[in-house]
C-alpha positions as CSV (number, residue, x, y, z in Angstrom):
1,X,-34.7,-0.3,-26.6
2,X,-32.8,0.2,-29.8
3,X,-29.5,2.1,-30.0
4,X,-29.6,5.2,-32.1
5,X,-29.3,4.7,-35.9
6,X,-25.6,4.2,-36.7
7,X,-25.7,6.8,-39.4
8,X,-27.0,9.4,-37.0
9,X,-24.3,8.5,-34.5
10,X,-21.6,8.9,-37.0
11,X,-22.9,12.2,-38.4
12,X,-23.2,13.6,-34.8
13,X,-19.6,12.9,-33.9
14,X,-17.5,12.1,-36.9
15,X,-15.9,15.5,-37.2
16,X,-14.9,15.6,-33.6
17,X,-13.8,12.0,-33.4
18,X,-11.5,12.6,-36.4
19,X,-9.2,14.3,-33.9
20,X,-8.9,11.1,-31.8
21,X,-6.0,9.7,-33.9
22,X,-4.1,13.0,-33.8
23,X,-4.7,13.3,-30.1
24,X,-3.3,9.9,-29.3
25,X,-0.6,9.4,-32.0
26,X,0.8,12.8,-33.0
27,X,4.2,13.9,-31.7
28,X,4.1,16.0,-28.5
29,X,3.2,19.7,-29.2
30,X,6.2,22.0,-29.3
31,X,4.5,25.3,-28.4
32,X,2.0,26.3,-25.7
33,X,-0.5,27.1,-28.5
34,X,-0.1,23.6,-30.1
35,X,-0.4,22.0,-26.7
36,X,-3.6,23.9,-25.9
37,X,-5.1,23.0,-29.3
38,X,-4.3,19.3,-28.8
39,X,-5.8,19.3,-25.4
40,X,-8.9,21.0,-26.7
41,X,-9.2,18.5,-29.6
42,X,-8.7,15.6,-27.2
43,X,-11.4,16.9,-24.9
44,X,-13.8,17.4,-27.7
45,X,-13.2,13.9,-29.1
46,X,-13.7,12.3,-25.7
47,X,-16.9,14.3,-25.1
48,X,-18.2,13.2,-28.5
49,X,-17.4,9.6,-27.8
50,X,-19.2,9.9,-24.4
51,X,-22.3,11.2,-26.1
52,X,-22.4,8.1,-28.3
53,X,-21.6,5.7,-25.4
54,X,-24.2,7.2,-23.1
55,X,-26.9,6.9,-25.8
56,X,-26.4,3.1,-25.9
57,X,-28.9,1.3,-23.6
58,X,-27.5,-0.6,-20.7
59,X,-27.8,-4.3,-20.9
60,X,-27.9,-7.3,-18.6
61,X,-31.3,-8.2,-19.9
62,X,-30.5,-10.4,-22.9
63,X,-32.9,-13.3,-23.8
64,X,-31.0,-15.7,-26.0
65,X,-33.0,-17.7,-28.5
66,X,-30.8,-19.2,-31.2
67,X,-33.1,-19.3,-34.2
68,X,-31.3,-17.6,-37.2
69,X,-27.7,-18.0,-38.3
70,X,-25.8,-14.7,-38.9
71,X,-22.3,-13.5,-39.5
72,X,-21.0,-10.5,-37.5
73,X,-17.8,-8.6,-38.4
74,X,-16.2,-5.7,-36.6
75,X,-13.3,-3.4,-36.7
76,X,-11.8,0.0,-35.8
77,X,-14.4,2.7,-35.1
78,X,-16.6,-0.1,-33.6
79,X,-17.7,-0.6,-37.2
80,X,-20.2,-3.5,-36.9
81,X,-21.7,-5.2,-40.0
82,X,-24.0,-8.2,-40.2
83,X,-25.1,-10.7,-42.8
84,X,-28.3,-12.6,-42.4
85,X,-28.2,-14.4,-45.7
86,X,-25.1,-16.6,-45.3
87,X,-22.6,-13.9,-46.1
88,X,-24.1,-12.7,-49.4
89,X,-25.1,-9.2,-48.4
90,X,-24.1,-7.0,-45.4
91,X,-25.7,-4.2,-43.4
92,X,-23.9,-1.8,-41.0
93,X,-25.8,-2.1,-37.6
94,X,-23.5,0.1,-35.4
95,X,-20.7,2.5,-35.6
96,X,-18.9,4.5,-32.9
97,X,-16.7,6.9,-34.8
98,X,-13.3,7.4,-36.4
99,X,-10.2,6.7,-34.3
100,X,-6.7,5.2,-34.4
101,X,-5.1,2.3,-32.7
102,X,-5.8,4.0,-29.3
103,X,-8.9,5.4,-27.8
104,X,-12.5,4.6,-27.1
105,X,-13.1,3.0,-30.6
106,X,-9.9,1.0,-31.1
107,X,-10.9,-2.5,-32.0
108,X,-8.7,-5.6,-32.5
109,X,-10.0,-9.1,-32.5
110,X,-13.0,-8.5,-30.4
111,X,-16.1,-10.0,-32.0
112,X,-17.3,-12.9,-29.9
113,X,-20.3,-15.3,-29.8
114,X,-21.7,-17.7,-27.3
115,X,-25.1,-19.3,-26.8
116,X,-27.3,-16.9,-28.7
117,X,-25.5,-13.6,-28.0
118,X,-22.8,-11.6,-29.9
119,X,-20.5,-9.1,-28.2
120,X,-18.2,-6.6,-29.7
121,X,-15.5,-4.8,-27.6
122,X,-13.5,-1.7,-28.2
123,X,-11.1,0.5,-26.2
124,X,-7.4,0.8,-25.8
125,X,-5.8,3.7,-24.0
126,X,-9.3,4.8,-22.9
127,X,-12.2,3.2,-21.0
128,X,-13.5,0.3,-23.1
129,X,-17.0,-0.3,-24.4
130,X,-18.6,-3.7,-25.0
131,X,-21.9,-3.8,-26.9
132,X,-23.9,-7.0,-27.3
133,X,-27.0,-8.3,-29.1
134,X,-29.3,-11.3,-29.0
135,X,-30.7,-10.6,-32.5
136,X,-27.8,-8.9,-34.4
137,X,-29.9,-5.8,-35.0
138,X,-30.4,-4.1,-31.6
139,X,-27.3,-3.5,-29.6
140,X,-26.9,-2.7,-25.9
141,X,-24.0,-2.4,-23.5
142,X,-22.9,-5.8,-22.2
143,X,-23.4,-4.6,-18.6
144,X,-26.3,-3.6,-16.5
145,X,-24.0,-1.0,-14.9
146,X,-24.4,-2.5,-11.4
147,X,-20.7,-3.5,-11.2
148,X,-19.3,-0.1,-12.1
149,X,-16.2,0.8,-10.2
150,X,-16.2,4.0,-8.0
151,X,-15.6,7.0,-10.1
152,X,-16.3,5.2,-13.5
153,X,-19.2,5.4,-15.8
154,X,-21.7,2.5,-15.6
155,X,-20.7,1.1,-19.0
156,X,-16.9,1.6,-18.6
157,X,-15.0,-1.6,-19.5
158,X,-11.3,-2.5,-19.2
159,X,-8.9,-2.0,-22.0
160,X,-8.7,-5.1,-24.3
161,X,-7.2,-6.6,-27.3
162,X,-9.4,-9.7,-27.4
163,X,-12.8,-10.9,-26.2
164,X,-14.0,-14.5,-26.5
165,X,-17.3,-16.3,-25.9
166,X,-17.1,-19.6,-23.9
167,X,-20.1,-21.7,-22.7
168,X,-22.3,-18.7,-22.0
169,X,-19.6,-16.5,-20.7
170,X,-17.7,-13.6,-22.3
171,X,-14.1,-13.5,-21.2
172,X,-11.3,-10.9,-21.5
173,X,-7.9,-11.2,-19.9
174,X,-8.7,-11.2,-16.1
175,X,-12.3,-10.0,-16.6
176,X,-15.5,-12.0,-17.4
177,X,-19.2,-12.2,-17.2
178,X,-21.0,-15.5,-16.9
179,X,-24.6,-14.2,-17.1
180,X,-24.5,-11.9,-20.1
181,X,-23.5,-8.7,-18.2
182,X,-25.6,-8.9,-15.1
183,X,-22.5,-9.5,-13.0
184,X,-18.8,-9.2,-13.7
185,X,-15.7,-10.8,-12.2
186,X,-12.4,-8.8,-12.1
187,X,-9.0,-10.0,-11.1
188,X,-6.1,-7.5,-10.7
189,X,-2.9,-8.4,-12.4
190,X,-1.3,-7.9,-8.9
191,X,-3.8,-10.3,-7.3
192,X,-3.5,-13.4,-9.4
193,X,-2.8,-16.5,-7.3
194,X,-0.3,-19.2,-8.3
195,X,-1.1,-22.9,-8.3
196,X,-0.4,-23.1,-4.5
197,X,-2.8,-20.3,-3.7
198,X,-0.1,-17.7,-3.1
199,X,-0.9,-14.2,-4.3
200,X,1.4,-12.7,-6.8
201,X,1.3,-10.7,-10.0
202,X,1.3,-11.4,-13.8
203,X,2.9,-9.4,-16.6
204,X,0.7,-9.8,-19.7
205,X,1.0,-6.7,-21.9
206,X,-1.0,-6.8,-25.1
207,X,-2.8,-9.9,-23.8
208,X,-4.7,-12.3,-26.0
209,X,-6.5,-15.5,-25.0
210,X,-8.1,-18.7,-26.2
211,X,-10.3,-21.4,-24.7
212,X,-9.9,-25.2,-25.1
213,X,-10.7,-28.5,-23.3
214,X,-8.6,-29.6,-20.3
215,X,-9.3,-32.3,-17.8
216,X,-13.0,-32.5,-18.6
217,X,-13.7,-28.7,-18.5
218,X,-13.0,-25.5,-20.3
219,X,-9.6,-23.8,-19.8
220,X,-8.9,-20.2,-20.9
221,X,-5.2,-19.3,-21.4
222,X,-4.0,-15.7,-21.6
223,X,-0.6,-14.9,-23.2
224,X,1.2,-11.6,-23.2
225,X,4.4,-10.3,-24.9
226,X,6.5,-12.6,-22.7
227,X,4.6,-15.8,-23.1
228,X,1.8,-17.7,-21.2
229,X,0.7,-15.6,-18.2
230,X,-2.5,-17.0,-16.6
231,X,-5.2,-19.5,-16.9
232,X,-8.8,-19.9,-15.7
233,X,-10.8,-23.1,-15.3
234,X,-14.1,-21.4,-14.2
235,X,-14.8,-19.2,-17.2
236,X,-12.8,-16.3,-16.0
237,X,-14.2,-16.0,-12.5
238,X,-10.7,-16.7,-11.0
239,X,-7.2,-16.9,-12.5
240,X,-4.0,-18.8,-11.8
241,X,-0.6,-17.5,-12.8
242,X,1.4,-19.6,-15.2
243,X,5.2,-20.1,-14.7
244,X,5.9,-22.0,-17.8
245,X,8.1,-21.5,-20.9
246,X,6.9,-21.7,-24.5
247,X,10.1,-21.8,-26.6
248,X,11.3,-20.6,-29.0
249,X,9.7,-17.3,-27.9
250,X,11.0,-14.8,-30.4
251,X,11.0,-11.1,-29.4
252,X,9.1,-8.7,-31.5
253,X,6.2,-9.4,-33.8
254,X,2.6,-9.8,-32.6
255,X,1.4,-13.2,-31.4
256,X,-1.7,-15.2,-31.4
257,X,-3.2,-18.2,-29.5
258,X,-6.1,-20.4,-30.5
259,X,-7.5,-23.8,-29.4
260,X,-9.4,-26.7,-30.8
261,X,-10.4,-29.5,-28.4
262,X,-7.5,-30.0,-26.0
263,X,-4.9,-28.6,-28.5
264,X,-3.7,-25.1,-27.9
265,X,-1.4,-23.5,-30.5
266,X,0.6,-20.2,-30.3
267,X,2.1,-18.3,-33.2
268,X,5.1,-16.1,-32.4
269,X,8.0,-14.8,-34.5
270,X,8.9,-15.6,-38.1
271,X,6.6,-18.5,-38.8
272,X,9.2,-21.2,-39.0
273,X,7.6,-23.1,-36.1
274,X,4.3,-23.3,-34.1
275,X,4.1,-23.9,-30.4
276,X,1.6,-26.6,-29.3
277,X,0.2,-27.8,-25.9
278,X,-2.1,-30.6,-25.0
279,X,-1.9,-30.4,-21.2
280,X,-3.7,-27.1,-20.7
281,X,-0.7,-24.9,-21.5
282,X,1.6,-26.3,-18.8
283,X,4.2,-27.6,-21.4
284,X,4.7,-26.5,-25.0
285,X,6.4,-28.2,-27.9
286,X,7.7,-26.6,-31.1
287,X,6.8,-28.1,-34.5
288,X,7.8,-27.0,-38.0
289,X,5.4,-24.7,-39.8
290,X,6.8,-22.4,-42.5
291,X,4.2,-19.7,-42.9
292,X,5.7,-16.4,-44.0
293,X,4.3,-13.6,-41.9
294,X,2.8,-10.6,-43.7
295,X,5.0,-7.5,-43.6
296,X,3.9,-5.3,-40.7
297,X,1.1,-7.6,-39.8
298,X,0.4,-10.5,-37.4
299,X,-0.6,-14.0,-38.4
300,X,-4.4,-14.6,-38.5
301,X,-5.5,-17.8,-36.6
302,X,-8.8,-19.4,-37.4
303,X,-10.7,-22.7,-36.9
304,X,-12.1,-23.7,-40.2
305,X,-14.0,-27.0,-40.6
306,X,-12.1,-28.8,-37.8
307,X,-8.7,-27.5,-38.9
308,X,-6.4,-24.8,-37.6
309,X,-5.7,-22.2,-40.3
310,X,-2.6,-19.9,-40.2
311,X,-2.6,-17.3,-42.9
312,X,0.3,-15.1,-44.0
313,X,2.0,-14.6,-47.3
314,X,1.4,-18.3,-47.6
315,X,-1.2,-20.3,-45.6
316,X,-1.4,-23.7,-44.0
317,X,-3.9,-25.9,-42.2
318,X,-3.7,-28.7,-39.7
319,X,-6.1,-31.0,-37.8
320,X,-3.7,-31.7,-35.0
321,X,-1.2,-28.8,-34.9
322,X,1.7,-31.1,-35.8
323,X,1.2,-32.0,-39.5
324,X,0.5,-29.0,-41.7
325,X,-0.8,-29.0,-45.3
326,X,-0.6,-26.1,-47.8
327,X,-3.8,-24.2,-48.4
328,X,-4.5,-23.0,-52.0
329,X,-2.6,-20.0,-53.1
330,X,-5.9,-18.2,-53.4
331,X,-6.5,-18.4,-49.6
332,X,-6.8,-14.8,-48.4
333,X,-4.9,-13.4,-45.4
334,X,-6.9,-12.5,-42.4
335,X,-9.5,-14.2,-40.2
336,X,-12.0,-16.7,-41.5
337,X,-15.3,-17.8,-40.0
338,X,-17.6,-20.6,-41.2
339,X,-21.4,-20.8,-41.2
340,X,-23.5,-23.9,-40.4
341,X,-23.9,-24.3,-44.2
342,X,-20.1,-24.4,-44.7
343,X,-19.7,-21.0,-46.2
344,X,-16.4,-19.2,-45.4
345,X,-16.2,-15.5,-44.7
346,X,-12.9,-13.7,-44.5
347,X,-11.8,-10.2,-43.2
348,X,-8.5,-8.5,-43.1
349,X,-7.8,-5.2,-41.2
350,X,-5.8,-3.7,-44.1
351,X,-8.4,-4.6,-46.8
352,X,-11.6,-2.7,-47.4
353,X,-13.6,-5.8,-48.4
354,X,-15.3,-8.9,-47.1
355,X,-14.6,-12.1,-49.0
356,X,-16.9,-15.2,-49.3
357,X,-16.2,-18.7,-50.5
358,X,-18.2,-21.9,-50.6
359,X,-15.3,-24.2,-51.5
360,X,-12.2,-22.6,-49.9
361,X,-10.6,-22.0,-53.3
362,X,-12.7,-19.3,-55.1
363,X,-13.3,-16.2,-53.1
364,X,-15.8,-13.4,-54.1
365,X,-16.0,-9.8,-52.8
366,X,-19.4,-9.5,-51.1
367,X,-19.0,-6.2,-49.3
368,X,-16.8,-3.1,-49.9
369,X,-16.5,-0.1,-47.6
370,X,-14.6,3.2,-47.5
371,X,-11.6,3.0,-45.3
372,X,-10.5,6.1,-43.5
373,X,-7.0,7.3,-44.4
374,X,-4.0,7.2,-42.2
375,X,-2.3,4.6,-40.0
376,X,-4.7,3.0,-37.6
377,X,-7.6,4.9,-39.1
378,X,-11.2,3.8,-38.5
379,X,-13.5,1.3,-40.2
380,X,-11.0,-1.6,-40.7
381,X,-12.6,-5.0,-40.2
382,X,-10.4,-7.3,-38.1
383,X,-12.7,-9.9,-36.6
384,X,-15.6,-12.1,-37.7
385,X,-17.8,-14.8,-36.1
386,X,-20.9,-16.9,-37.0
387,X,-23.7,-17.8,-34.6
388,X,-27.4,-18.3,-34.2
389,X,-29.5,-15.5,-32.7
390,X,-33.1,-14.5,-32.2
391,X,-34.8,-13.9,-35.5
392,X,-35.8,-10.3,-36.4
393,X,-39.5,-10.2,-37.1
C-alpha cells in the first residue's frame, strides 16, 4: 500500500502545520486571549499532523531486495527526496508539513540505510515518526504497531536527533529494531546497566550515535551533551553505561560522532582538536585538527571514500583520524554521501540546494527547493545516504 501523494498531504495540512513553529517557539502568551489562541493553534497543528501520520500504512512487512542504487535526502518537515540516476535529478517522495526545530516533523540527521531498506525519522518535543521504504518510492511506518506502549498510537516513536542503520538493524539512542520494525527493543535511561550488571541511569541529552568495529563485532556508542553515555554490542537490544572521559570536552556547541572500522571520532567545541578512540570508546585521545566551525552551526561529519571528512569554514579529511589533510577550498559545508560509482552528493540544512560532484573539486547544483522562512522552518535538508533497494518497475 502506498502512502498518500506528498503533494496532497502538504495541501491538506500545510496551513494548519504552519502554526507548529509558533506553538513551540513563540514567547509565552501574555493575555488569556493570546493563550487561548495559541492553545487552539497547537491543537489544530497536532490534529493535522495526526491526520497525515495515520494515513501512512503500518510497516513491519518489508522485503529487502538490493537491486538499484539510490540517494535519499531528508530534512525538516520530513521532506524526503530521492535520486535514482546517481544524483542527477531528484523527486520528492514524501512530506509531512511545515514545522520548526520542535514538533512532529522536526528532523536532524535521521536518514539511515541498511541491507536494502531506508528509514527516515522525525520528532522532537512530540511523539516521533519513522517512515521506511524498500524501494525508495513507497513509504510505510517502520513499525507494525504491535509494540506500541499503553496509551500511545501504534506508530508513535521516541524523540530522536539521529537514527543509524547497522547490519540489518535501525538504531536510535536506547531504542532499536533488528527485523525492520516487527519488534522493538527499548531501554529506559534509568534502567541502563553498567559493565558489572548493576542498574543505574545515563544522562544523554541531545543524544547522537555511531557504529564501528570492536572486538570482532559491531559497537554502537551514544554521546550526549556531557560526553560518551552508553554503548551496545548487540545492535541496540541492550545498553551499557559508559563512565569514561573524552577530553578536552568543551561546553557549548553541538557535537558529532562517527566511526570507520574500529576508529571512532568525536567533534566538540572550537575545532582545534578531534577526539579519537580505537578501543570501543573506553579511552579517548585528543589530536590536532584545525577546522573552523561554521557560525551558529555544527560540524558535519561524513565518511567519503575511506576517509573521515570534517567540514566547517574550512574542511579536512583523514584516513586514520590522526593525520589530517586540507580538502579543496571548493568543498561545501554539510554532509556528504557517496554512490557505488563514486559520485558525491552534499546537503546542508541552511542551503536550499543539493550539490553533486564526480571529483570532489567541482560541485554542481542538481536540485533547488523553496525553503520556508523563519528560524527552524521546514524543508531544510540535513541528512543524505546512498543504498541499493528494490527496483521500481
